[in-house]
DRENKE-194304 format. One line per 5 residues: number of its first residue (from 1); for each residue y, z, x of N, C-alpha, C, CB. Coordinates in pm, 1 decimal. Each point is the difference from the previous one (the first is absolute). Glycine has a CB too. Layout:
N
NUM = Y:Z:X:Y:Z:X:Y:Z:X:Y:Z:X | ...
END
This chain:
224
1 = 3625.4:-8557.0:-331.7:129.9:-46.6:-50.8:96.8:-20.2:116.7:-37.6:121.7:-219.7 | 97.0:-243.3:228.2:92.5:-29.0:107.8:135.4:65.3:-21.9:-118.8:-214.0:37.0 | 203.9:201.7:67.7:133.3:60.9:-9.1:82.4:-59.5:-113.7:-7.7:42.2:245.5 | -3.2:-174.5:-263.7:77.3:-66.0:-106.1:-43.5:50.8:-136.6:27.0:-204.2:144.0 | -158.7:216.8:-162.9:-51.2:49.9:-127.9:47.0:143.2:-25.7:-200.8:-149.7:23.2
6 = 205.4:229.5:82.8:46.1:139.1:-15.3:145.9:2.8:-41.5:-165.2:76.6:172.8 | 245.1:-160.5:-108.4:142.3:-3.3:-33.5:21.4:-45.5:-144.2:54.0:-47.0:240.5 | -129.6:-53.8:-281.9:10.4:-48.0:-138.4:-41.4:108.7:-98.8:-45.5:-234.0:78.5 | -55.6:310.3:-41.7:-47.0:108.0:-87.5:107.0:107.5:-15.2:-236.8:-45.4:70.6 | 308.2:72.3:39.2:108.5:99.2:-5.4:111.7:-49.6:-90.9:-56.4:78.8:233.0
11 = 90.7:-207.4:-221.1:104.9:-58.0:-84.8:-38.7:8.0:-146.8:65.6:-154.0:186.1 | -190.0:120.0:-217.4:-46.8:5.4:-138.4:4.3:143.2:-53.7:-147.0:-199.4:43.3 | 111.5:294.2:42.4:4.0:140.6:-40.3:143.0:43.3:-30.5:-203.2:46.1:140.2 | 297.4:-82.0:-53.5:140.0:38.1:-19.7:60.0:-67.8:-122.9:22.1:32.7:246.7 | -65.5:-155.7:-273.3:55.5:-75.0:-113.4:-26.9:71.3:-132.4:-32.2:-213.1:128.3
16 = -72.9:288.9:-135.3:-33.2:72.2:-123.1:107.2:102.3:-38.3:-241.1:-32.3:54.0 | 320.7:75.5:44.3:101.3:103.0:-24.4:138.4:-59.8:-26.3:-131.5:154.6:145.0 | 137.4:-285.6:-161.5:125.6:-64.1:-36.5:111.2:20.3:101.5:-66.3:30.3:-233.5 | 181.0:16.7:184.4:117.9:17.5:86.6:-27.1:98.6:113.2:146.9:-50.6:-195.8 | -222.5:155.9:168.0:-32.0:97.1:105.3:-86.9:-63.8:108.4:15.3:186.4:-168.3
21 = -104.9:-273.2:126.4:-82.1:-71.4:97.9:83.9:-91.1:87.1:-191.7:10.2:-157.1 | 292.1:-77.6:95.5:90.8:-86.0:76.2:82.0:82.6:97.6:10.8:-160.7:-192.0 | 30.4:279.7:148.9:76.9:88.6:87.9:-78.8:33.5:126.6:117.1:95.7:-200.8 | -242.2:-55.7:181.9:-85.4:34.9:113.8:-25.9:-122.4:87.6:-107.6:182.0:-136.5 | 80.1:-295.2:71.0:-26.5:-123.9:74.9:121.5:-39.6:84.1:-158.8:-75.3:-180.7
26 = 277.8:82.9:122.8:122.1:-36.0:73.2:23.7:94.1:116.8:97.5:-92.4:-210.3 | -129.2:219.6:190.7:20.5:97.9:105.7:-93.2:-25.3:118.5:72.0:166.0:-172.8 | -201.7:-186.5:143.8:-94.0:-22.1:110.1:14.2:-140.5:57.7:-157.8:163.1:-105.1 | 217.6:-254.3:27.0:27.2:-134.6:50.6:96.3:6.1:117.9:-38.8:-95.6:-229.3 | 130.7:191.2:227.3:97.1:14.1:109.0:-56.0:80.8:117.1:183.0:-14.5:-168.8
31 = -306.6:65.3:152.4:-57.4:86.9:103.1:-118.7:-66.2:70.4:74.8:199.0:-132.1 | -176.9:-238.6:52.8:-120.2:-51.9:65.6:-78.6:-100.1:-83.6:-10.7:213.4:119.7 | 31.1:-217.0:-251.2:-86.7:-79.3:-87.5:28.1:-149.3:17.8:-8.3:190.2:-165.7 | -95.5:-272.2:187.7:22.7:-141.7:33.1:34.5:-90.8:-117.3:-154.7:37.3:183.1 | 126.1:5.8:-308.0:28.9:-85.1:-116.1:137.5:35.2:-55.6:-246.7:-19.0:-54.3
36 = 341.2:-75.6:50.5:136.1:28.0:-48.3:2.4:48.1:-144.5:83.6:-172.0:157.4 | 9.2:261.2:-188.2:16.2:52.1:-136.3:51.1:-107.3:-95.1:44.6:226.7:94.8 | 4.6:-334.9:-40.1:49.5:-112.2:-80.2:-104.1:-44.9:-103.2:142.1:-73.0:194.4 | -268.5:68.6:-153.7:-105.0:-49.9:-88.6:-22.8:93.5:-118.7:-107.2:-111.5:196.2 | 113.4:242.0:-172.9:-16.1:92.5:-111.0:122.8:-3.2:-90.9:-147.5:145.4:142.8
41 = 264.9:-160.7:-84.2:121.1:-10.1:-81.5:-9.4:-118.8:-95.5:134.2:105.5:185.3 | -181.5:-217.3:-134.6:-13.0:-120.1:-82.9:-102.4:20.7:-110.9:62.8:-141.3:196.9 | -179.9:196.4:-163.1:-105.7:16.8:-100.7:42.1:97.8:-109.4:-171.7:-48.9:175.8 | 241.5:157.4:-138.5:44.8:97.2:-100.4:114.8:-56.4:-83.6:-71.1:187.6:151.4 | 157.3:-266.4:-89.8:111.1:-61.4:-74.0:-51.1:-103.2:-99.7:150.7:37.5:196.7
46 = -262.6:-102.5:-164.1:-60.5:-94.9:-93.4:-50.1:71.2:-125.3:-65.3:-146.6:192.8 | 12.4:265.8:-173.9:-52.8:76.2:-113.6:111.2:50.4:-91.5:-194.1:67.2:141.3 | 309.0:-30.4:-80.6:110.4:55.0:-78.8:134.1:-44.9:59.1:-142.3:200.0:-64.0 | 184.9:-321.9:33.3:124.8:-53.7:56.6:123.3:85.8:-30.1:-100.2:-225.0:-22.4 | 99.4:296.2:-91.8:115.2:83.0:-34.6:17.7:116.7:97.5:-32.6:-63.5:-239.6
51 = -75.8:101.5:307.4:6.3:110.2:95.8:19.3:-50.2:143.1:-146.1:134.5:-151.9 | 175.3:-264.4:167.4:6.4:-60.8:132.7:106.0:63.5:89.9:-78.6:-211.0:-103.1 | 195.6:242.4:47.6:105.9:59.4:80.6:-34.6:143.7:39.2:167.4:-147.2:-115.3 | -232.9:219.0:25.4:-46.3:134.5:33.2:-103.0:-5.9:112.5:43.1:75.0:-236.8 | -133.9:-170.1:227.7:-100.7:-16.4:104.7:64.8:-36.2:132.5:-166.5:-70.9:-172.0
56 = 269.0:-12.3:168.1:71.6:-36.4:122.8:62.4:123.3:64.1:46.4:-228.5:-93.7 | 11.6:315.3:11.2:61.5:123.1:50.6:-103.9:93.1:60.5:179.0:-21.1:-172.3 | -292.3:35.1:104.0:-107.7:85.8:49.2:-51.6:-50.1:134.7:-63.4:56.2:-236.9 | 42.0:-187.7:245.8:-47.8:-57.7:125.3:100.4:15.5:112.6:-132.6:-161.4:-131.6 | 259.4:142.3:99.1:106.3:11.0:100.0:9.5:142.4:55.0:125.2:-184.6:-115.5
61 = -128.3:284.0:26.0:7.9:139.7:42.6:-121.7:37.7:84.8:132.3:55.3:-207.3 | -251.1:-100.3:164.7:-120.7:28.5:77.7:8.3:-57.4:140.4:-130.5:2.1:-211.3 | 184.5:-122.3:222.9:16.3:-64.4:130.8:94.4:79.5:89.3:-42.2:-222.6:-106.3 | 153.3:269.5:49.3:97.4:76.1:79.0:-58.2:132.6:47.9:184.8:-107.1:-129.9 | -268.1:169.5:47.1:-61.7:127.0:40.4:-101.4:-23.5:111.9:32.8:92.1:-232.9
66 = -104.3:-203.3:225.7:-99.8:-28.6:102.3:58.0:-48.1:131.1:-153.0:-52.9:-181.6 | 273.1:-4.2:178.4:59.5:-58.7:120.8:16.2:99.9:114.4:118.3:-159.2:-147.7 | -58.6:277.6:128.1:12.4:93.9:113.0:-134.9:52.6:49.8:222.3:64.7:-90.2 | -324.0:-64.2:2.8:-133.5:42.6:43.9:-56.4:-103.3:97.6:-39.5:121.7:-219.8 | 52.7:-249.2:183.6:-42.4:-106.4:90.8:76.2:4.9:130.9:-57.6:-140.7:-196.2
71 = 185.6:171.3:186.7:84.2:12.6:120.2:-52.8:111.7:90.9:200.7:-83.3:-130.5 | -236.7:197.1:69.7:-52.6:112.3:77.3:-131.0:-34.0:68.1:112.0:154.2:-157.1 | -196.8:-230.5:87.6:-126.3:-43.4:60.7:28.1:-88.4:120.6:-115.9:12.9:-223.3 | 215.9:-99.9:209.7:37.6:-86.6:111.4:51.0:79.5:119.5:54.7:-178.5:-164.0 | 18.1:285.9:136.0:50.1:86.8:106.9:-115.1:59.3:80.5:202.2:53.3:-138.8
76 = -308.9:-17.4:67.4:-112.4:67.5:64.5:-98.0:-96.5:66.1:24.8:180.6:-167.1 | -48.0:-295.1:102.2:-105.4:-89.0:48.9:49.4:-130.3:60.0:-142.1:99.1:-170.3 | 270.1:-133.4:146.7:52.3:-125.3:50.7:-71.5:-119.2:-62.1:59.3:114.7:213.0 | -87.8:-216.6:-132.4:-62.5:-122.0:-49.7:-152.4:7.0:1.6:198.4:-124.9:80.2 | -253.6:233.7:-29.9:-146.2:12.6:8.6:-63.2:-11.7:-137.5:23.9:145.5:202.2
81 = 32.5:-72.1:-299.1:-54.1:-0.9:-136.0:13.5:-136.3:-65.2:56.1:240.8:-20.0 | 56.4:-306.1:42.6:22.4:-131.6:-59.2:-102.1:-100.5:51.9:244.3:51.7:-22.2 | -265.2:-52.7:152.7:-93.8:-94.8:59.1:-143.9:25.9:-44.1:153.1:-19.8:195.2 | -180.7:142.7:-234.3:-135.2:35.0:-42.0:-31.1:-47.2:-141.3:11.4:196.3:150.2 | 87.7:-188.0:-239.9:-26.5:-27.6:-140.8:58.3:-131.5:-50.5:-5.1:242.6:-31.9
86 = 99.7:-301.3:104.8:65.2:-120.6:-50.0:-16.7:-116.4:98.1:165.6:143.3:-123.5 | -140.3:-261.7:72.5:-12.3:-118.7:83.8:100.7:3.5:114.0:-81.5:-130.2:-197.5 | 36.1:91.3:315.0:85.1:3.2:118.5:121.5:-91.1:-16.7:-201.5:50.2:140.6 | 183.4:-163.8:-209.8:112.4:-92.7:-16.3:110.2:63.2:-84.9:-157.9:-195.2:20.7 | 122.0:281.9:-116.8:100.6:69.1:-80.9:79.3:97.2:87.3:-146.1:-21.9:-205.5
91 = 74.1:97.6:286.7:65.4:99.2:86.1:89.8:-68.7:102.2:-194.8:156.1:-30.5 | 145.7:-263.6:91.0:78.3:-73.0:100.6:124.7:-62.3:-62.4:-210.6:-47.0:128.7 | 194.8:-8.1:-249.8:114.8:-62.9:-66.7:105.6:103.7:-33.9:-150.2:-177.1:-93.7 | 107.0:292.3:42.7:95.1:105.9:-34.7:68.1:55.5:123.9:-138.6:57.2:-199.3 | 64.1:-42.1:307.9:58.2:50.0:125.5:106.2:-95.2:52.0:-215.4:115.1:54.3
96 = 187.1:-246.1:-61.0:96.9:-99.9:44.9:126.6:4.8:-84.7:-188.1:-145.2:79.7 | 172.0:165.2:-210.9:115.6:9.2:-89.5:84.3:122.7:32.1:-129.9:-118.3:-178.4 | 64.4:229.9:207.5:72.3:122.0:35.5:74.9:-18.2:130.8:-171.0:136.9:-120.5 | 111.6:-211.0:213.7:64.7:-21.2:129.2:132.8:-72.1:-12.7:-223.7:-5.6:103.9 | 234.0:-82.1:-204.3:123.8:-75.1:-20.0:102.8:80.5:-79.5:-132.2:-212.2:8.0
101 = 86.6:270.7:-118.5:91.8:78.2:-82.8:-81.6:84.2:-96.9:181.5:-176.5:20.0 | -180.1:308.4:0.5:-80.8:89.4:-82.3:37.4:-2.8:-146.4:-25.9:141.9:196.9 | 157.2:-142.5:-227.1:45.2:0.6:-138.8:-48.7:-124.7:-73.8:201.7:133.6:67.5 | -184.9:-248.7:-0.8:-42.5:-125.1:-61.3:-151.2:-3.1:-18.6:196.5:-115.8:103.2 | -269.4:173.1:-6.4:-146.4:1.6:-8.4:-46.7:74.6:-124.1:-13.6:-10.3:249.7
106 = 77.0:123.7:-279.4:-40.5:79.8:-116.3:31.6:-73.6:-129.5:38.5:210.7:130.7 | 80.1:-269.6:-138.7:38.2:-71.9:-121.6:-90.4:-120.9:-23.2:237.0:76.1:31.4 | -255.7:-154.5:73.5:-84.2:-119.0:-12.9:-144.6:41.0:-26.2:153.7:-128.9:153.5 | -196.0:238.5:-89.1:-136.6:46.8:-18.1:-30.7:42.0:-142.1:4.0:71.8:233.7 | 98.7:-42.2:-310.8:-20.9:37.9:-139.8:-48.9:-116.4:-84.5:176.9:171.4:25.8
111 = -155.5:-295.0:23.1:-33.3:-117.9:-79.3:-110.0:-85.9:61.3:232.4:2.8:-80.6 | -273.5:27.1:204.3:-100.1:-81.9:66.8:-141.0:46.1:-36.7:160.8:-41.2:188.7 | -262.4:-42.9:-158.7:-139.3:41.6:-24.4:-45.1:114.9:90.9:-48.0:-233.6:-71.6 | 124.5:264.0:175.9:-36.5:110.6:89.1:9.6:130.2:-78.9:83.1:-125.9:206.1 | -190.7:206.4:-211.3:4.7:126.6:-74.8:115.7:88.4:45.8:-248.0:-12.6:-30.1
116 = 317.3:75.2:-65.5:120.4:76.0:33.3:-29.1:119.9:88.9:97.2:-73.6:-215.1 | -220.3:126.9:206.2:-37.6:114.3:83.1:12.7:-33.0:149.2:-156.3:76.9:-181.5 | 143.1:-205.8:216.2:16.3:-41.2:139.6:139.5:37.1:48.9:-163.8:-189.4:-32.9 | 262.1:171.4:-54.4:138.3:25.4:39.3:33.6:149.1:-0.9:61.1:-223.6:-91.6 | -119.6:298.9:-1.3:27.1:144.3:-1.8:-60.9:68.4:122.3:5.6:-4.8:-251.4
121 = -130.5:-30.3:282.2:-67.2:60.7:115.2:63.0:-48.2:130.4:-213.7:15.3:-132.2 | 245.5:-143.4:137.4:60.4:-56.0:120.9:137.4:60.5:25.9:-126.4:-212.7:-37.3 | 200.0:242.5:-69.1:131.7:63.5:15.5:-13.0:133.1:72.4:80.0:-112.3:-209.7 | -181.1:190.9:171.6:-22.9:127.0:67.0:-45.0:-18.3:143.0:-56.7:98.8:-218.0 | -32.4:-195.1:239.0:-50.3:-23.9:134.7:106.2:-47.5:97.2:-216.1:-52.3:-101.9
126 = 316.6:-19.6:51.4:107.7:-52.6:84.4:126.3:86.2:-5.2:-92.5:-228.0:-36.8 | 80.6:347.2:-25.8:112.9:94.5:-9.3:122.0:-59.0:-69.9:-82.1:105.0:208.4 | 57.8:-189.0:-306.9:109.0:-52.9:-81.6:51.7:114.1:-87.5:-99.1:-236.9:0.0 | 232.3:251.6:-16.0:53.2:111.8:-78.8:-56.9:4.8:-142.1:208.2:-14.0:135.5 | -255.6:130.3:-175.8:-62.4:14.8:-132.0:97.9:-31.9:-112.1:-152.2:173.6:94.6
131 = 278.7:-129.8:-80.7:95.3:-21.6:-108.0:24.6:-149.4:-21.6:107.7:221.4:51.8 | -109.4:-298.5:56.7:17.0:-144.2:-13.8:-121.1:-61.7:-68.4:143.7:-3.5:205.5 | -262.2:51.1:-168.3:-120.9:-49.4:-64.9:6.4:24.9:-150.1:-131.1:41.7:210.1 | 173.7:77.6:-250.8:5.3:34.5:-142.1:101.3:-87.2:-74.4:-66.0:235.4:57.0 | 181.6:-257.2:4.2:104.6:-79.8:-65.3:-45.4:-143.9:-19.7:174.9:147.0:102.0
136 = -224.3:-208.8:5.1:-37.8:-140.8:-9.4:-129.1:-19.2:-78.8:113.9:-40.3:217.8 | -202.8:138.2:-211.8:-121.3:-7.1:-81.7:36.5:9.6:-147.5:-135.9:102.7:186.2 | 231.3:-15.9:-218.4:43.6:14.8:-139.2:59.0:-131.2:-52.0:44.8:245.2:39.5 | 35.1:-312.0:41.0:60.7:-126.1:-41.6:-106.0:-107.7:-22.1:207.6:60.7:126.3 | -293.6:-76.0:-27.8:-99.7:-105.9:-7.0:-104.2:22.9:-107.2:36.7:-37.4:238.8
141 = -90.5:158.4:-246.2:-104.9:27.3:-98.0:54.7:3.3:-142.5:-123.1:128.6:174.6 | 246.7:-81.7:-191.4:60.2:-0.8:-133.4:11.4:-143.1:-52.0:127.5:210.6:54.4 | -86.4:-300.7:32.9:13.3:-139.7:-40.4:-133.5:-54.1:-50.9:184.6:-31.4:168.5 | -291.2:58.3:-94.6:-130.0:-55.8:-38.1:-53.5:64.3:-127.7:-47.2:-46.0:241.2 | 49.3:178.5:-247.9:-53.2:68.2:-117.8:76.6:-37.3:-126.6:-72.2:188.0:147.0
146 = 204.6:-190.2:-136.7:79.3:-20.8:-121.0:9.8:-146.5:-41.6:128.4:201.5:61.9 | -141.9:-293.2:29.9:-5.0:-140.6:-40.0:-125.9:-24.7:-82.9:128.9:-68.7:207.3 | -241.4:122.3:-160.1:-125.4:-13.7:-75.0:12.1:69.1:-136.2:-131.0:-9.5:216.7 | 183.0:131.7:-216.6:13.9:74.4:-124.5:91.7:-68.9:-98.9:-40.6:206.8:127.0 | 151.6:-260.4:-79.0:95.9:-67.2:-87.8:-59.4:-126.3:-62.5:186.0:91.0:140.3
151 = -260.5:-166.3:-60.0:-61.9:-122.3:-52.2:-98.8:31.0:-113.4:26.9:-106.5:226.7 | -108.3:208.6:-207.5:-95.9:36.1:-104.5:70.7:57.0:-122.8:-172.2:44.2:176.6 | 277.3:32.8:-153.6:73.9:59.7:-111.5:67.5:-108.2:-84.5:37.8:208.2:137.0 | 12.5:-312.0:-70.6:72.5:-105.1:-70.3:-92.5:-105.3:-61.9:188.9:38.5:156.7 | -293.6:-76.3:-84.3:-83.1:-113.0:-43.4:-141.2:40.2:-42.1:132.4:-141.3:152.7
156 = -165.5:269.7:-142.3:-131.7:44.8:-42.2:-111.4:-55.8:87.5:87.6:16.9:-230.7 | -201.4:-43.7:171.3:-115.8:-47.5:75.0:21.4:-138.5:59.4:-142.7:136.9:-148.3 | 241.3:-209.3:97.9:30.9:-132.3:55.0:51.9:8.8:142.9:50.7:-79.6:-230.4 | -9.6:198.4:271.7:54.1:17.8:134.5:-107.3:3.3:107.2:187.5:122.9:-100.9 | -313.9:-118.3:59.8:-108.0:9.2:99.0:6.1:-114.7:100.3:-142.4:115.3:-170.2
161 = 165.3:-235.5:120.9:8.2:-114.9:90.2:123.7:3.1:88.3:-125.1:-130.8:-167.9 | 231.2:194.6:120.4:124.7:6.2:77.6:-12.0:93.9:119.6:127.5:-48.9:-208.9 | -190.9:163.5:188.5:0.9:103.6:104.1:-94.3:-31.3:114.8:57.5:164.9:-174.6 | -145.5:-263.7:156.8:-91.4:-34.2:108.8:76.0:-46.6:123.3:-174.0:-61.5:-168.1 | 288.6:-0.8:146.9:79.8:-48.4:111.7:128.4:80.6:17.9:-94.9:-227.0:-37.9
166 = 98.2:347.2:-22.0:124.1:77.1:3.9:40.3:35.9:142.2:-54.7:90.2:-224.8 | -43.0:-57.5:308.6:31.8:35.2:138.5:64.8:-118.0:71.6:-191.6:162.7:3.5 | 139.3:-281.8:-30.8:56.4:-119.1:64.0:142.7:-23.9:-46.1:-228.6:-99.1:16.3 | 253.1:112.9:-145.8:134.8:-23.7:-53.4:99.6:101.5:56.9:-100.5:-94.1:-211.5 | 60.9:219.6:210.8:88.7:103.9:53.6:25.4:-24.8:147.7:-85.8:165.5:-169.0
171 = -20.8:-204.1:239.6:10.8:-26.5:143.3:100.3:-112.4:26.6:-238.2:76.0:32.1 | 227.9:-183.5:-109.6:88.5:-114.8:20.7:145.4:33.6:-31.5:-190.6:-150.6:-54.3 | 212.4:243.7:-37.1:136.6:40.0:-34.5:52.3:106.6:95.6:-46.7:-55.0:-239.6 | -39.4:153.9:268.8:44.5:116.3:77.1:21.1:-29.9:146.6:-120.0:140.7:-160.0 | 31.9:-221.2:218.7:9.0:-23.3:144.3:130.8:-68.0:40.4:-248.1:-16.3:5.5
176 = 290.6:-91.8:-72.1:129.9:-59.0:36.7:115.1:99.4:-14.5:-87.2:-222.3:-71.4 | 86.4:301.8:-36.1:106.0:99.5:-16.9:-6.0:104.1:110.4:-4.9:-36.4:-247.6 | -115.9:74.0:286.8:-17.7:98.3:106.7:50.0:-54.0:132.8:-196.7:94.3:-120.9 | 165.5:-219.4:149.9:44.5:-62.3:125.1:152.8:-4.2:5.7:-211.3:-138.8:8.0 | 273.2:101.4:-119.4:146.5:-4.8:-5.8:58.4:139.9:20.0:-10.9:-199.3:-155.2
181 = -49.6:299.2:88.7:48.2:137.3:13.9:-9.4:51.1:142.5:-68.1:40.1:-233.6 | -43.0:-68.0:300.4:-17.1:43.1:139.0:97.7:-72.0:92.2:-241.7:47.2:-45.8 | 267.7:-175.0:16.8:94.7:-76.0:81.1:140.3:60.1:-11.9:-139.2:-208.5:-30.9 | 179.4:240.7:-91.7:131.6:62.2:-22.1:6.6:136.2:68.7:22.0:-120.9:-220.4 | -130.2:197.6:211.3:-3.7:132.2:62.4:14.5:-9.6:151.2:-144.4:81.4:-186.6
186 = 76.2:-176.5:247.7:7.3:-16.4:145.3:138.6:-44.7:44.9:-242.9:-55.9:2.1 | 303.4:-34.3:-80.0:135.6:-44.7:34.9:99.3:115.3:-5.4:-53.8:-227.4:-88.7 | 39.6:312.7:-13.1:88.4:115.7:-10.5:-21.0:96.1:116.4:-1.7:-23.8:-248.9 | -125.3:43.9:287.2:-31.0:90.5:111.6:59.8:-53.4:130.7:-213.4:71.2:-116.0 | 201.5:-203.2:137.5:54.6:-59.7:121.3:152.4:12.2:3.3:-194.0:-159.4:7.0
191 = 258.7:137.2:-121.2:145.5:12.9:-6.3:43.5:143.3:27.7:8.3:-188.4:-164.6 | -84.7:284.2:109.8:31.4:140.8:21.8:-15.2:37.6:146.5:-74.2:50.7:-232.8 | -34.6:-98.7:295.7:-22.4:28.1:141.4:108.9:-62.6:86.1:-246.1:11.4:-42.5 | 284.8:-132.7:6.6:106.1:-67.0:75.9:132.0:74.1:-14.0:-115.7:-219.2:-32.6 | 145.1:266.8:-88.1:124.4:74.0:-21.9:-0.6:131.1:76.6:21.8:-104.6:-225.7
196 = -136.1:174.9:225.9:-9.1:126.0:73.8:11.3:-22.7:149.1:-141.9:93.9:-180.7 | 81.8:-203.1:230.0:8.2:-32.0:141.7:144.1:-30.9:40.2:-235.4:-87.8:-6.8 | 306.8:15.9:-81.4:139.4:-31.8:28.6:86.7:124.0:0.5:-33.6:-223.3:-101.3 | 10.6:313.6:7.5:75.3:125.3:-5.9:-27.1:85.3:123.3:-8.6:-7.0:-250.5 | -117.6:10.8:293.6:-35.5:77.1:118.5:64.5:-55.4:126.3:-214.5:58.5:-109.8
201 = 221.5:-192.1:119.5:62.6:-61.9:116.8:148.6:28.7:6.5:-171.5:-178.0:-7.8 | 239.0:173.7:-108.5:143.0:29.0:-2.3:27.4:144.5:36.4:30.9:-175.4:-173.1 | -117.1:266.4:125.7:17.9:141.4:32.3:-17.8:24.8:148.4:-80.1:60.8:-227.5 | -19.8:-127.8:286.1:-23.6:16.2:143.2:116.1:-53.4:82.4:-244.6:-16.7:-42.0 | 301.9:-96.0:-2.3:113.6:-58.8:70.3:121.0:92.0:-6.2:-86.4:-228.7:-52.8
206 = 109.9:286.8:-64.2:113.7:91.1:-16.5:-19.0:124.4:84.0:37.2:-86.2:-231.3 | -160.9:136.4:236.3:-27.4:118.7:80.7:20.8:-27.4:147.0:-162.2:76.4:-170.6 | 120.8:-196.0:213.3:17.6:-34.8:141.0:146.4:-12.8:35.9:-218.9:-116.8:-3.6 | 302.6:67.7:-89.0:142.1:-16.7:26.5:69.2:134.2:10.4:-4.3:-218.3:-118.8 | -49.3:320.3:52.7:64.7:130.2:0.0:-31.6:82.1:123.5:-8.3:-6.1:-245.1
211 = -89.2:-37.5:327.3:-37.3:76.1:118.6:109.4:-9.3:105.7:-242.9:-41.1:-49.1 | 275.1:150.9:120.2:101.1:-4.5:105.6:-50.4:-79.6:119.2:89.3:221.4:-75.5 | 0.4:-282.0:147.5:-36.1:-79.1:115.7:4.4:89.9:123.7:90.3:-212.4:-107.9 | -206.1:225.8:174.9:-8.9:91.7:114.4:99.3:-31.9:111.8:-239.1:29.2:-55.9 | 264.6:-156.6:76.6:89.6:-37.3:111.1:139.0:54.5:-19.3:-132.2:-205.3:34.2
216 = 187.0:192.9:-151.1:135.8:48.3:-26.1:7.4:151.1:8.0:40.6:-197.9:-144.8 | -146.5:264.1:93.6:0.3:145.7:5.6:-0.1:50.1:141.8:-118.5:5.9:-215.5 | 41.3:-73.1:302.4:-7.2:41.7:138.9:133.5:-23.2:68.6:-245.1:-51.5:4.7 | 311.4:-61.0:-37.4:129.7:-29.5:62.9:103.3:104.5:-35.9:-53.4:-242.7:-5.7 | 52.2:286.6:-120.5:96.9:100.5:-43.7:-25.8:132.0:70.8:19.7:-112.9:-223.6
221 = -148.5:144.3:246.1:-33.0:124.2:69.7:52.9:-2.4:142.3:-204.3:25.3:-141.8 | 192.8:-144.4:210.5:48.0:-8.4:136.3:150.9:12.9:5.9:-194.8:-142.8:57.4 | 264.4:81.3:-158.0:146.3:8.1:-1.1:44.2:143.4:-18.4:14.9:-231.8:-92.4 | -89.9:304.7:7.2:36.0:140.6:-23.2:-21.8:80.1:127.0:-60.9:-20.0:-243.4
END
């Protein structure tokens, strides 16, 4: 039995436990498992659309619990583990995204075909702050889980065709908003730095003006 067959067998085994199986799948999805929990969420939501929002919550919580575990693995092993089990192009793409902006990489990574575990492990390997990883992972993964859950809850089994492209739709909406948000954040940071630099320069100038002039002091001493 090949690796793919083994992974499929594990997914089928977990699916038998319904929401609990999705919880476990979502948790290990953020740690090491190569098959995204998205597929189990969809299959279980098809069976019971009324439970779609509950399933979304279960998957979301499982992902958040698994995220710091993946981070810890990254702290210990760095990129060695990623290169061993995942495609090199995924690891290289995620590394390049982190090099530009870690926060954006995590948010965008929530919607891309790159497995999310790449970002959790890479965050640890690159010493990205854990609290930031948790915040941005919560935002990104909540969007994906709950969009899928809401579609199934509202449209039932008819939503199956809609969710196939859900990552693309979220990506097209989220990325422009993210770019705008980062642009605004950088402009504010630059303005703050400029204001602090100006305040520091004025303080230094005032301090320099208050210093006594050695020449005059020496002249007064000679006169005395």
